[in-house]
N, C-alpha and C positions, 0 to 999 in steps of 0.2 A: 771163876769168870764164866758168865753165861754168854752164849753166842746165839744170835738169831740166825737160823739157817737161811732165811730169805735174804739176809744181808751178805751172805758169803758170795764172793765173786768167783765164778767158775770159768777158768781159762782153758781152752781146748786147742790142741795142735793136732790136726788130722794127719795120720801117717800113711794109711792105705798100703800096708805091707800085707803079707799073706794072712796072718791071724791077728796081728796088732793093728788096730784101727785108729787109736788116738792115745795121746798122752795128755793128762789133765793136771792142772794146778789149781789149788784153792787158796784164795786170799781171805783171811780172817781179820781184816783191819790192819793191824801192825804186824801180823804174822802171815806166813805163806807156807803151804806144803805142796811140793811138786812131786810128780812121779807116779800118780795114779795111772793105771793102764786099762784101756778098753780093749778086750780081746773077743774074737769070735767064740761062740759056744754052740754045742749041739742042742743045748737046752734053752728054753725061753725064760727070760727074767720076769720080774714082777710087772714090768712095763710093756711086755709083749715083744721084746727084742731078743734076737738070738746072740746076745752079747753078755759078757760078764765084766765086772769092775773089780780090780784088785788094787789095794792100797800100795804105796811104796814099801819096798822091803829090801833086805840085803842077805846075801848068802853067807853061811858060815863055812868053815874049812871042809865040812862033810857034805856040802852042797844043799843043806837044808836052808830054806828061806825063813826069815824072821821079819815081822812087820815093823816098820818105822812109825807108822801112824795107826793108832788103834782107838776105837770108840768102845769102851766097856759096856755101855748101855745099848742093848740090841735095838730097842725102839728108836733111839736117837740115830743110830747108824742107818736104819731103814729110812728115816726122814731125810738124812743127808744124801743117801743113795738116790732117793726119789728126786731130790733137787738136782743132783748131778745128771740123772737121766733126762729130766725135762730140759735142762740147758743143752745137753748133748743133742737131743732131737732138734731143738730150735737151731743151734749152730750148724748141725749137719745139713739141714735143709738149706740154710744160707750158703754153706760151703759148696753144695752141688749146684745151686742156682748160679753162683759165680763161675764155677768150673765149666759148666755147659752153657753159660750165657743165657739162662732161662729168665723169662719175664713173668711177673705176677699177672694172673688173669683178672681183669676188672670188668 
């Protein structure tokens, strides 16, 4: 099954805790994957943000985390990540406009 990355719906819930900034869900038509986390990072990502994105995962008995969602093709993951960051920035701007009751300048 081929998926057009531009057709993936990115749903973001802003959290605003210490390091956790948002939880993201992706809708792929009839399928959805929830639990991507946006965390603060000391390093800048490819989009210029000091944030990193981690897919949903689960811990084993030893405390090691294993991914639930995995994209084996690195270039495809980069495209998906870029799509998520673009939508994150757009929705983050809207989130803060609403939070602080800001109006667009015209």
